[in-house]
N, C-alpha and C positions, 0 to 999 in steps of 0.2 A: 370369445366367451367360453368358459368351461361348461360342459354339459352337467346336468344335475347328477351328482354322485353321492357317496356316502357321507360327505362332509357338509351337506346342504342344510339339513334340519335335524332337530331332535336332540337326543341325549348324548353327551360325549362319552366315548368309550376308552379313552387313553389319555396319558399325560406325556408331554415331551419337555425335557429340560433343554432349553435352547442355550447353548454356550455363549452365543453372542449377546443375548439379552439377560442371561443369568437369572431366570425364573422359570417356574413350571407353567406350562400352558396346556389346556385341554385340546384334544384334536379328535377327529373322526366322530361325527354325530349321525346316528341312524336309529330310528325307532323300531325297526323290524328285525334287525339281525346284528350280530357282533362280527368282529373280524377274527380270522384264524391265523393270520400272519401279517406283520408290519415291519418296515425297515426304513431307515433314513440315511441319506448320504448327500454329499455335495453335488450340485448340479453344474455341469460344464456346458459352455456354448460350443457351436461348431468351430469357433476360433480357438477353443481351448481355455477360455476365461471362466473362472468361477462366477456363477451368477445366482448364488443362494443355496437353499436347502430344499430337497424334495422328500416327500413321504410316499412310500409305496405300500399298498394295502390289498390284501386278499380277503374277500368276504366269505361268509359261511356257505354261499352257493357257488364258490369257485370264481367269482367275478374279480377282475384285476383292475386296480385303479392307481393312478399316480397324481400327486398334487402338482399344481402350478408352483414354480419356484417361490419359496418362502410363504406359501399359503397353508393355512390349517383347515380351510373349509372348501376350497375349490379343487375338485378332482376330475380328471378325465379318464375314461376307460382306455385300457391299453389294447392296441390292435397290433398283432404280430404279423408281419408279412409272411404269406404262405400258410398261415394257420386260420382255421375257421374262427369267425367272430364269437361263436359260443364256446370256444376252447376254455376249459376250466383249469384253474391253478390251485396248487395245494401249499406252496411255500415260496417265500421270497426272502433273500438275504442281501445286505448291502455292505460294500466296502467303502473306501474313502470317497470314490467318485464313480462307482459302478454298482450294478444290481445283477444278481442271478436269480432266476425264478424257475420253479419246477411245475410242469403241467401235470394234470391228473393222469395223462397217458404215460408219463415218465420221461418226457423230453426236457432238456435243460437249455434255457435261453439266457443270453446276457445282453447288457445295455450299458452305455456310458463310456467313461475314460478307460483306455486300454494301454496306458503308457508302459506297464510292466507285463503285459500279456495276460492280465487278470480276467479278460473277457473270453479267453480261450481261443483267440484267433490271432493271426499275425498282422492283420491290418491295423494301423494306428499305433504301433509300437513307438515309444520315445516321445509321444505327444499326449496331452490330456484332452485333445479334441473329442467331443462327444460323438459316439457312433450309435447307430440305431440298433433295434432289437435283431438278434440273429441266433439261430440254434447252434450249439456246439456240436461239431460233426460226430464226436465219439458218443454223444448222448442223443442221437437223432433218430434211432430206430422207431418206426411207427408204433410198435407195440411196447416201446419203453425198455426193450431188452438191451443190456450192455454187455459187451464181451470183456472177459477178464481171464487171468491165468487160473482163477478159481472156478471158472465156468461162467455160463450166461446167468445174469441176474438183473433185478431191477434196482433202482436207486432207493436207498433207505433214508439218507439225509444229505443235505447240502450245507456248505459252510463257507463264509467269507467275512472279513471284518476290516481289512486294510487293503493290501495289494496282492494277496495270494488266496487261493481257493482250494477247497477239498470236497470231494464227493465220496461217500461211503455206500457201498452196495449192500443189499440184504444178505449176500453170502460172505460179507466181511472184506471184500476187495476195497482198496483205498487208492483213490486217484487224486493227484495234486497238479497245480499249474500256477503260473503267475511269477511274482517277484521271488528270486532265490539268491539275492545278493549276499545274504549271510547264512545260506544253507538252510533257511527255514522250511523248505519243502522236504527236508530230509535227504537231499541230494548234494553232491559236491557243488560248492558255491561258485565254482568257475563257470558253471552253466549260466549264471546271471539270470536274465529274464527268460521265462519259460512259457510261451503261449501254447505249446503242445502238451497235451495231457499225458502224465506219466503215472504208471501203476507202481506204488511202493510195495505191494504185496506180491509182485512178480518175483519169484525166487530165482529165476534165471538172471535177473538184474540185481536183486537185493536178497541174497540167500538167508541172511540172519535178521531181516527186518522184524521189529517188534517181538523178538524172541519166540516167534510162532504164535503169539497171542492175537486174538481177534479184536480189531479196533471198532469201537461203537460210537465214538464222538471225537470232535476236533475243535480247537479254538486257536485262531491265529492272531498274534499281536503285530506290532509294527514290523519287526523282523525276527520274530520267534514264534514257535508253534508248540501246542500241547496236544497230544493224542491220548485218548482214554480207551483202555482195553476192557473187554467183557469181564475180566478178572478184577477190575477196579484199580488197575495200575496205570500210572501216568508216564508217558514217554515224551521227551522234549527234543527240540532241534532248533538251530538258528543262533542268533546273536546272544551272547552272554555277558556283554560289557557291563550290565548293571546287576548281574546275578539273577536275571529273570528266568533262567532255566532251573534254578533251585538245586544245583548239583553239588553244593558244598564248596569249601575253600580250595580243595585240590584242583578244581577246574575253573575257579573264578577268573583266573588270568587268561583263559582261553578266549581268543577272539570270537570264536563261534564253534558250534557243534553241528556237523553236517550229516550225522547219522542219528536217527531217533534213538535216544538213550533213556534208559529207565531211571526215574527218581527212586531211590531205595524205599520200599514200602515202610521201613522203620521211621522214615521222616514224617509219616502220618500215623504213627503208633500202630502200624500194621492193620489199620482199618481201611477197607476198600473205599475208593473214591467214586462218587456218583455224579458230580457236576464239576466242570472245569471252565475257567475263564481267563482271558488275557486282555490287558490294556496295552498302552503303547509300549511300555517296558516293564510292566509288572504282571504278576500272575496270581490266581487264587483258585482254590478248590473247596468243595464241600464233601465231607465223608458220609458214609452210610449211617453214622451216628448223629449227623447234623452239625458237626463242628466245621469251622472254616479256617483254612490255612492260607497265608499270604506270603509273597516274597517278591524281590526285585527292586526296582527304582522307587525311591520314596521322597523325591525332592519337593513334592507338594503334599506330603502326609497322605498319599493315596493308599498306603497300606493300613491306615486306620488307627495308628497309635502315635502319640507324641513321645512316649518312652518305650523302649524295648521291654516287653513283659519279662524277659529272662534276666537282663542286666540292669534294668531300671535307668539306663542312660538315654539321653536325648537321641532320637533317631532321624530327625529332620535332616535332609541332605545326606543321609547315610543309606547306602544300599543294604538290603537284607538278602544274602546269597543262599540262605537255607529257609525252608518253610517254617513259619511261626504261627502257632494257633492263636486265634483271636478269642477273647472272652465272649461269653454269651451275655448280651447287654440287658435283656428283659429281666424283670424281677423274678420271673419263674424259670429263668435259664432256658428259654425256648430255643429249640433247634433251628438252625438255618435251613432254608428250603431252596432258595434260588439266589443267583448273583448276576450282576452285569458290570463289566469293567469298560470304562471309556479311556480316553487318551491318558489322563492323569487323575482319574476319579474312579470311585468304587461304590457300588450300590449292593446292599444285602437285603434279602427278604426272608422273614421267618414264616413258619407254617401258618400262622394266623394273619399273614399279610402286614406285619409291622415292617416299616421301611427305614433303613439306615443308609446314610450317604456320607462320603468324605472325599477329600482331595482338592484339586485345583479349582473346581467350580463351586466348592462349598468350604471356603477358607475359614479357619478357626483362629482368630486372634484374640486371646483371652482378655487383653487389656481394653479392647474396643467393644466387647460384648456387654450390653446393658443388662440390668437385673431381669427384665421381662423376657430377655432372649436366652438366659442361661438355662432355662428349662429344656431347651433343645439339645444341650450338651449332655450326653448320657454318661460320660466318665471323664474326669478332669485329666486323666492320662491318655485319653483317646481323642482322635480327631473326627470321630464319627458323630453325626448329628441325626437324631430321630426326626423324621418328617411325620408329624402326628395329625390324625384326623380330629375334627371337632370345632374348628374355628369357622366363623361366618364368612370370612374372606375367602377361604378355600382350603378344605382339608388337604393334607399331603403337601402343603406349601410352607416352607420355613419362612416366618414373617420377615426376617431381616434380609431375605433374598428376593423379596417381591418388590418390584418397582412401585413407587407411590402412585403413579397414574394408573397402573394396572390394578392396584389395590382399590382405588376409588371406583374404578370401572366395575370391578367384581362386587363391590358393595351395592352398586345400583342393580346389578343383574341377580344378586343373590348367590346362593351356593350352587355352583355348576360342576363341581369336581366329581369324577366317576366314583361310584361305590362298588362294592362286591369284592370277590377274591382276585388277587393278582394272578394272572395266568401266564404272563410272559414278560420278561425284562430283557432289554437289549442295550448293549453299550456300543458306541461307535466313536469315530473321530469327531463327529459333529455334535453328538449329544447323547442323552439317555432317554430311553422309552420305557413306559410302564403300560402294559395292556391289562384290561380288566374283563372279567367274565360278565 
């Protein structure tokens, strides 16, 4: 029996779009505090078999919880061998079947499947067997100090989404590890699986990395990566088979790009980028002016348009190899504020917390949409659907995606969907998460 945790009673603080059930469900209930970090991934058994989905949560007091497989309400506190029980945490991120979490002291720990070295250790390579929590040696200093070619510093941010990981230090040093089969770590892909942490900003190894610009953010797709610099420039590496690197026709035929390469700023009208995101094989960014650009694989309309805005031709099953700016869908042309990309789906959030979704999990088949559902389509040339508040069943739930049994159940319970400002959106191979303040 799980101990009483943040999912036991009270008001839900988040929404999970479960790809297996194809509807939004509330999770995390607590009457006293919100969460500061949340992540979801596939749960694997000791035998390497997938046994559901788990949600990891860090509360406002630094408490760390993990749900039972496929549970939205039963959570157990995380106990790390060798760490005090009252150890506080500040962030958690999820890959396909692993988690990395950062303590308040600055130590990085990992958990789960390590088949590509994504847990930062050599044990468990080539198998998805679950492994327990362990601290990564390079990030284990008691005071949270990390050695780098740029000097000693503490961790600024941690990142993972599929099978590779990135840590960025406060001084700008960048470390990567995990799957490098397509050069997505920014290293020659012959290295394959990389459980050992590598510093990309070490000039003795990579003298021209990032053109000397400081990296402040990272997003990793299935086999490609985006790096965001302080100057607002985007560097890319990895697989380019679907044009997901956005580097134009001249390199579209390249199997992969193993050195972080700059997307020309002119591709974004020379406006600095502030937010980056990657799905399985597609990418998106938001500029300082609040515009969103997308590119890459579009087999499920995950780029958000049924017709290319430039050529007005059908784009389904057609890759977009250069960034294309999406229209602003709200009547007042509200700027985009945040985004989350999942395997073949995309979620956008405006500054007033309007939510738009498209892609594999939100199919748009015009011939099958009834009159009462057409209101959710924001543009007949677009595959985006606005998930609107205001229904009794559940705000932020598209009616035609909601299972009938769940719809009836929520009618009985009343309106239980979170309200407030959206403070975090997360895309993963398993689903999409929306966190509310």
